[in-house]
N, C-alpha and C positions, 0 to 999 in steps of 0.2 A: 577540438575536444569533443563536441557534441556528436561529430561523426563517428568518432572512435566508440562512444557508448552505444549509439544506434546500430553500429555494425556488430557490436557484441550481443545486443538483444537479438538480432536477426541470426547470427550464428548459432545461438542457443536453441532457438525455435526451429531451425532447420536441421537438427542433428539427425542423421540417417539412422532409421531403425525400422523394425517391422512391428506391426500391432500385437500386442499381448494376445495369448490364447486363452487366458482365464475368462471364462463366461461370466463369472460373477464380478468382474471389474470392467466398467465401462472404458473403451479406449479413449473417448473424449467427453469431457463435460464442460459447460460453459453457462455462466448465469449473469444477468444484467441487473443493476441496481439503480434505483432512482429515488431520491428524496427532495421534497419541496417544502418550503416553509414561507408563508407570507404573513405579515403583521401590519396592523395600521393603528393610527392614534397620533400621539405626539412625534412618534418616530415610526416610519413606515420602512419595513425590510423586506427584501426578497432573497432567499436563500436556496440554491440548487446544488445538489451533490449527485454524481453519477459514477458509475464504475462497472468494469467487466472484469471477471475473474474466470480463468479456464484452467483445467488440468488435463494433461495428455499422459496415458499410461500405455507405454510401449514394451516391446519384449526386453529391450536393453536400457530404455530410458524412461525416467519419470519426470515430467516437466510441468511447470507452473507458470503462468502469465497473470499479470495484474495491471490495470489501467484504471486510475481514479481522478476525478476532478471535483473541484469545490469552487462555487462562485457566489458572492454575496454583495447585494447592493442596498444602500440605505438612503432615505430621504428624510431630512430634518427641517424644521421651520426655525428660520434666524431673522433677526431684525436687521434690516439694511440701514444705509446712512440716512435714508428719508424717514425712518421710524416705521417703516411698513414690514410685515412679515411676508417672507418669501420661502420657496421650497430650494434646499440645497441638496443635490443628488451627488453621491459619491460611492466609489467601489471600496468595500472594507476587506474583501477577501477574495483571492484569485489564486488557485493552486492547481497544479498537475503533477501527477506521479505515475511512473510506469516501471515496471521491473519484470525480469524474466529469469527463471533458474532452471537449468537442466541438471538431472541427476543420473549419471551413468552406473548402472547396476553391475557389481562384481559378481564372482561366483556365488556367494551368498547374496541374494537380490535385496537384503535388508541393508547391505553395506555398499555405499556408492561414493563416487567422486563427483563433485558438483561444480558448475560454473554459474556465475551470478552476474548480472548487470542491472543497474537501476539509474534512473534519471528523475530529479525533482526540480520544479520550477515554482517557487512561492514568492510572488510579487511583494508580500507584506511581511516577509520574515527578514532576518539579518543578511540573507544570501541571495544572490542573483540567480544562482543555481548550485545543486549539489548532485554529484552523480558517483557511482561506485562500480568498479569491477572486482570480482573475487573468485577464488577457487579453492578447493580443499576437500575435506571429509563430511560426508553426510550419512546419518544412520538412523533407520527406523526402529525404535527401541520397544514400540508397543503397537500392536494391531489385532483388534478383535472386532465383533459385531458392534460393540459399543463405544470403543476408545481407540484412537491412534495418536501416536506421539513420535516426533522425529526431531533431530536436531542437525545443524550444519556449523562447521567451524573451519576457518582457513585465512590466509593472508590475502591482502588485495591491495588496491590503490584507489584513493578518493580524489575526485576533482572538485574543487570549491571555488567559487568566486563570490566575495562579498559584494553588497550593494555599492561600496565604494570602489569596486574594481580590483581589490586586493585578492592575490591568489593565495589559497591555503592547501594546495595539492600536497599529498603526503601518503606515506605507506601506512596501511591500516591492518588490523586483525578484526575479522567480522565473525560475529556468532549470532545464530538465530534458532528459534524452536517455534513448532506448530503443534497445537494440541486441538483434538477434536472430540466432542462427546456427544453421541446420539442418545438424547435423553429419552425419546420416544419415536414412534414412527412419523410424528409430525413436528418435532422440536429437536434442535441441535444448538449446542454450545461450542464456540471456536475461540481459541486464544493463540495469539502470535506475538512474539517478542523478538527483537533483533537489536544488536548494538554493534557500532563501528567505531573502534578505539584507534585514534590517530594522534600525532604529536601535537597538532594544532587544535584539533576539535574532536570530541566524542559525540557521536549522534546516535541516539536510541529511539526506538519506536515500540509501541505495544497497542494492540487492538483487542478488545473483548466484544464478542457479538453473540446474541441470542436470536435464532431464527426460527420462526414458526410458520407451518404450512396454512395458508387460508383456504385455497382451493386448487386442486390440481398442480400445476407448475408455478402457482402464484404464492409468495410467502411475505411475511413482514419481519423486518429485522430491526432490532435495537442494538446500536453499538456505541462503544466509547473508545476514543483514540487518545493517545499521548504521544507527543514529539518533543523531544529534549534535545538541546544543543549546549555544550558547555562553554563555547567561544562565541559570544554575542556582544553587541555594543551595550553600554551602560542603560540606555533608554529602552532596550528590547528585552521582553521576557525570554527566559531560557526554555519555559515549558509552554507548549500549546496543547490545549485540549479540545476535543470535538465530540459532542453527543448528538446521535442522529437517530431518526426513525425513517425507515425507507421500505419500499416495495422492491421485491426480488423475483425476478422471473427465471426460471431454469429452461434454457433452450434445448440442452441435450442431458 
């Protein structure tokens, strides 16, 4: 199953096309993001988040790629059997997510056909892994100097395995939207929302982010993420949230 998803990601990224001729649009952009938090005291924590996002604008294709990871380690003091305090180290978060979407432009370039693939491994969720392949209709409904908005909707298939080894594979309907607002020459707000509705589970994700330029290609980003699954064990929360402050570097 994992090979199927990885093959889908590669197929989307290698879609044949020629670079767009519009000088106002960069043919390829990529940014890296890194966040680090360390606390000390009664509980010591180390949290690292990292990610890469890229956009490719071609004559007949518009492609997006995302890779993100999160790791968190905690150290707490507990009393052992001898009555002495000792440090206990444990990992409390370990997550990886990757996705790729290719949009094939029709005669009207704002109307596209899309292909999407994703894979997520979250060691501390209800699932061993979750992955998706989908295809359908994509449309850019707004684009000017300040605002862009597009949406995608179409059928697909979800591959899910719980921590107990139970398979929840099913047909799904996937819908997503992406909005960007250029507040000023140095500040930008982005909002992404997606949902994958299946017979066994509905997975929804949302991310709001405010990015401000510090100097040159270096920016600071404040983001808030929501992950929601409808089918989880009784002792597992359906909603996960993440608030992060990170540095962003624009490579291209």
